[in-house]
C-alpha positions in Angstrom: -16.9 -14.9 7.7 -16.3 -14.9 11.4 -17.6 -12.0 13.5 -15.0 -9.5 14.6 -14.8 -8.1 18.0 -13.2 -4.9 16.6 -9.8 -5.0 18.3 -8.0 -6.9 15.6 -9.5 -4.6 13.0 -7.6 -1.7 14.6 -4.2 -3.4 14.8 -1.4 -2.6 17.1 2.3 -1.7 16.9 3.1 -5.4 16.3 0.1 -6.3 14.2 -1.3 -4.5 11.2 -5.0 -3.6 11.1 -7.4 -5.7 9.1 -9.4 -4.2 6.2 -12.9 -5.2 7.1 -14.9 -3.5 4.4 -14.5 -1.0 1.6 -16.2 1.7 3.7 -13.3 1.5 6.1 -10.6 1.8 3.5 -9.5 5.4 4.2 -9.1 4.7 7.9 -7.4 1.4 7.2 -5.0 3.1 4.8 -4.0 5.7 7.4 -3.5 3.1 10.1 -1.4 1.0 7.7 0.9 4.0 6.9 1.4 4.5 10.6 2.1 0.8 11.1 4.7 0.7 8.3 6.4 3.8 9.5 6.6 2.5 13.1 7.7 -1.0 12.1 10.3 -0.1 9.6 10.2 3.1 7.5 11.7 1.2 4.6 8.4 -0.7 4.2 6.5 2.5 3.7 9.3 3.8 1.3 8.9 0.6 -0.7 5.1 1.1 -1.0 5.6 4.7 -2.0 8.6 4.4 -4.3 8.7 0.8 -5.3 10.9 -2.1 -4.3 14.7 -1.9 -4.1 16.4 -3.3 -7.2 20.1 -4.1 -6.9 21.9 -2.3 -9.7 25.4 -2.5 -11.2 27.2 -0.3 -13.7 27.7 -2.0 -17.0 31.1 -1.8 -18.7 34.2 -1.3 -16.6 33.2 1.9 -14.9 30.9 4.7 -15.9 28.6 2.6 -18.0 24.8 2.8 -17.6 23.3 1.1 -14.6 21.3 -2.1 -15.0 19.9 -4.8 -12.7 22.4 -7.2 -11.1 22.3 -10.9 -11.8 20.7 -12.8 -9.0 23.9 -14.7 -8.4 25.7 -11.4 -7.7 23.4 -10.2 -4.9 25.2 -9.2 -1.8 23.8 -9.8 1.7 23.0 -6.1 1.9 21.1 -6.3 -1.4 19.0 -9.2 -0.1 18.2 -7.4 3.2 17.0 -4.3 1.2 14.9 -6.5 -1.1 13.3 -8.3 1.9 11.8 -5.0 3.0 9.4 -5.1 0.1 8.5 -8.7 0.7 7.7 -7.8 4.4 5.5 -4.9 3.2 3.7 -7.0 0.6 3.1 -9.8 3.1 1.8 -7.4 5.8 -0.7 -5.9 3.3 -1.8 -9.4 2.1 -2.4 -10.5 5.7 -4.7 -7.6 6.3 -7.0 -8.5 3.4 -10.1 -10.7 3.8 -10.0 -13.8 1.6 -12.7 -12.4 -0.7 -10.5 -9.4 -1.4 -7.2 -11.1 -1.4 -8.4 -13.5 -4.0 -8.6 -10.7 -6.5 -5.1 -9.4 -5.8 -2.9 -12.5 -5.6 -1.1 -11.7 -8.8 0.6 -8.5 -7.5 4.3 -9.1 -6.7 5.3 -5.8 -5.1 3.9 -3.9 -2.2 3.6 -0.7 -4.4 1.6 -2.6 -7.1 -0.8 -4.1 -4.5 -1.2 -0.7 -2.6 -2.0 1.1 -5.9 -4.5 -1.6 -7.0 -6.3 -1.4 -3.6 -6.4 2.4 -3.8 -7.9 2.2 -7.3 -10.5 -0.4 -6.2 -11.6 1.2 -3.0 -10.9 4.9 -3.5 -11.2 5.1 -7.3 -9.0 6.7 -9.9 -8.0 10.3 -9.7 -10.9 11.2 -12.0 -13.4 9.4 -9.8 -12.0 11.1 -6.7 -12.3 14.5 -8.4 -15.9 13.8 -9.4 -16.6 12.8 -5.7 -15.1 16.1 -4.5 -17.2 18.0 -7.0 -20.4 16.2 -5.9 -19.6 16.8 -2.2 -18.8 20.4 -2.8 -22.1 20.9 -4.7 -24.1 19.1 -1.9 -22.4 21.4 0.7 -23.2 24.5 -1.3 -26.8 23.4 -1.7 -27.0 22.7 2.1 -25.5 26.1 3.0 -27.9 27.8 0.5 -30.9 26.2 2.2 -29.8 27.3 5.7 -29.4 31.0 4.8 
């Protein structure tokens, strides 16, 4: 892999930061959130809430909502759906090839974001265990100092 000079890793208002290694994941995640909110808040909303799905009421009126047929998408529907594709593409472009290779099958920004979170930060149970270990280490450290 080519050496980095560090600047492209940070990103800018027009270019998302690169994920260089798993150790940098938390910092990368925070920068990506800022990048998405600055570029277009809808991208962050798509990552947080999932992609926009055009819906239509079944029956004449008042029936349950269901997904629209592709042929019935309006221009507004398409624009709203493109937001998720932009977010997905931005995340994909940030990943090194060796990481991206494992995540090619994800089709929405939310799915990819959650998979990266699980890989680099762990499940909620793993996070809780890490917090417990850090708390215990801190308490042991404080106990030695006193």
